C-alpha positions as CSV (number, residue, x, y, z in Angstrom):
1,M,-142.4,-84.7,-186.5
2,L,-139.5,-82.9,-185.0
3,K,-136.7,-81.6,-187.4
4,K,-133.1,-81.3,-186.3
5,E,-131.6,-78.0,-186.1
6,M,-128.2,-76.5,-185.4
7,F,-128.3,-74.1,-182.3
8,P,-125.5,-71.6,-181.0
9,I,-124.3,-73.0,-177.6
10,A,-124.1,-69.5,-176.3
11,S,-127.7,-68.9,-176.9
12,I,-128.8,-71.8,-174.7
13,R,-129.8,-71.1,-171.2
14,V,-129.6,-73.9,-168.6
15,P,-132.2,-73.9,-165.8
16,V,-130.6,-73.7,-162.4
17,K,-132.3,-77.0,-161.3
18,R,-131.1,-78.8,-164.2
19,K,-127.4,-77.4,-163.6
20,K,-127.3,-79.1,-160.2
21,T,-127.4,-82.5,-162.0
22,L,-124.3,-82.1,-163.8
23,D,-121.7,-85.0,-163.5
24,E,-118.2,-83.7,-164.7
25,D,-117.1,-87.5,-165.2
26,R,-120.0,-88.2,-167.3
27,V,-119.1,-84.8,-169.4
28,L,-115.7,-86.0,-169.8
29,A,-116.4,-89.6,-170.9
30,L,-119.2,-88.1,-173.3
31,A,-116.7,-85.7,-174.9
32,E,-114.3,-88.6,-175.6
33,D,-117.3,-90.4,-177.1
34,I,-118.1,-87.4,-179.2
35,L,-114.5,-87.0,-180.5
36,E,-114.9,-90.6,-181.8
37,N,-118.5,-90.9,-183.1
38,G,-119.6,-87.2,-183.2
39,Q,-123.1,-86.3,-181.6
40,T,-125.3,-89.1,-182.0
41,T,-128.3,-87.8,-180.0
42,P,-129.8,-84.3,-180.5
43,I,-130.7,-82.2,-177.5
44,R,-134.2,-80.5,-176.9
45,V,-134.6,-77.0,-176.4
46,R,-137.5,-74.6,-176.4
47,A,-137.6,-71.0,-177.5
48,D,-137.3,-68.3,-174.9
49,G,-137.2,-64.8,-176.1
50,A,-134.1,-64.1,-178.3
51,G,-132.5,-67.6,-177.0
52,F,-133.5,-71.1,-176.0
53,V,-133.8,-73.0,-172.7
54,L,-132.6,-76.4,-172.4
55,I,-135.1,-79.2,-171.8
56,E,-133.0,-82.3,-172.3
57,G,-129.3,-83.0,-173.2
58,L,-127.3,-81.1,-170.3
59,H,-124.4,-83.6,-170.4
60,R,-124.1,-83.4,-174.2
61,L,-124.3,-79.6,-174.2
62,E,-121.5,-79.3,-171.8
63,A,-119.5,-81.9,-173.3
64,L,-119.5,-80.1,-176.8
65,S,-118.8,-76.7,-175.1
66,A,-115.7,-78.3,-173.3
67,L,-114.8,-79.4,-177.0
68,G,-114.9,-75.9,-178.1
69,E,-117.7,-76.2,-180.3
70,E,-119.9,-73.4,-181.1
71,T,-123.0,-75.1,-182.2
72,I,-124.9,-78.2,-181.1
73,E,-127.5,-80.3,-182.9
74,G,-131.1,-80.5,-181.4
75,Y,-134.8,-80.4,-181.7
76,R,-136.7,-77.2,-181.0
77,V,-140.0,-78.3,-179.0
78,K,-142.9,-76.1,-177.8
79,A,-143.4,-75.4,-174.3
80,R,-146.2,-77.3,-172.6
81,L,-149.0,-75.3,-171.4
82,H,-150.3,-76.1,-167.9
């Protein structure tokens, strides 16, 4: 079972392909929701050297970053071996 952890936002790298899907309006709406209700859904990251790579939760990550937060709640998952 996955365990929730707090991750430093600065240590999370977003893949270029994932960045292209960013919707600023969605980030703003999500930031407002997070201000009212807090972060309700954790992101997913995988370890990558000293940092992490974002797997799921780009808009949540960007919303919390825009709000000035330094950490984000998430799950650490293992990379799939192909």
